[in-house]
C-alpha positions in Angstrom: 135.8 88.3 85.1 139.2 86.3 85.6 139.0 82.5 85.3 140.6 80.2 87.9 143.7 77.7 87.3 143.2 74.1 86.8 146.4 73.3 88.3 147.1 72.8 91.8 148.4 75.4 94.2 151.7 75.2 96.3 151.7 77.1 99.4 154.8 77.8 101.1 155.4 79.7 104.5 157.9 82.3 105.4 158.4 83.4 109.1 161.1 86.1 109.9 161.3 88.9 112.6 160.4 92.1 110.8 162.3 95.5 111.3 161.7 99.2 111.0 162.1 98.7 107.1 159.6 96.4 106.8 156.3 97.1 104.9 153.9 94.4 103.8 153.6 96.0 100.5 157.2 95.8 99.9 157.1 92.2 100.9 154.4 91.7 98.1 156.3 93.6 95.6 159.5 91.7 96.3 157.6 88.5 96.0 156.0 89.1 92.7 159.2 90.5 91.3 160.8 87.4 91.6 157.8 84.9 90.9 155.8 87.2 88.7 152.2 86.0 87.9 152.7 82.7 89.3 152.3 84.3 92.9 148.4 83.9 93.7 148.5 85.5 97.0 150.5 86.3 100.0 148.9 86.6 103.2 149.8 87.3 107.0 148.9 83.9 109.0 150.6 84.3 111.9 151.8 87.5 114.0 153.7 87.3 117.3 155.3 89.8 119.5 158.2 88.1 121.9 157.7 90.3 125.3 161.5 89.2 126.3 163.2 90.6 123.0 160.6 93.3 122.0 160.4 91.9 118.4 157.8 91.1 116.3 157.5 87.7 114.0 155.4 87.9 110.9 154.5 84.3 109.4 153.2 85.0 105.5 151.9 82.2 103.4 152.6 82.8 99.8 150.5 80.6 97.2 152.2 79.6 93.8 150.1 78.6 90.8 150.5 78.7 87.4 147.4 79.0 84.7 149.3 77.0 82.2 150.9 73.6 84.0 151.5 72.1 87.2 154.7 73.6 89.2 157.6 71.5 90.3 158.8 71.2 93.8 162.4 72.0 92.1 160.8 75.1 90.8 158.9 76.6 93.9 161.8 75.9 96.4 164.0 77.8 94.1 161.8 80.6 93.9 161.5 80.5 97.6 165.1 80.6 98.3 165.2 83.5 95.9 162.6 85.5 97.7 164.2 84.3 101.4 167.6 86.0 100.2 165.8 88.8 98.8 163.9 90.0 101.4 166.9 89.9 104.1 168.8 91.9 101.6 166.1 94.4 100.8 163.9 94.3 104.0 166.2 93.8 106.7 164.3 91.2 108.4 165.8 88.4 110.1 164.5 85.0 109.0 163.3 82.2 111.7 
């Protein structure tokens, strides 16, 4: 049994054009490597392929939540910026 947090979640979306190096598993590992246990869920919420460019875009929702306290916007925004930078470097995606 895993208890639920009584503190509110913070949802952040991130959209990018995927690359041949991209895998969803690597995305989740990268996000959890930065934010640790406060990442409750990483979920694909939208997928779009541009027929003219032949590129595919993914949009993921990252749910952050602490078991001990409410998270601040500043904390989450800082983590999200680190995530954005890291996935560009490691997974070679192009942010939208």
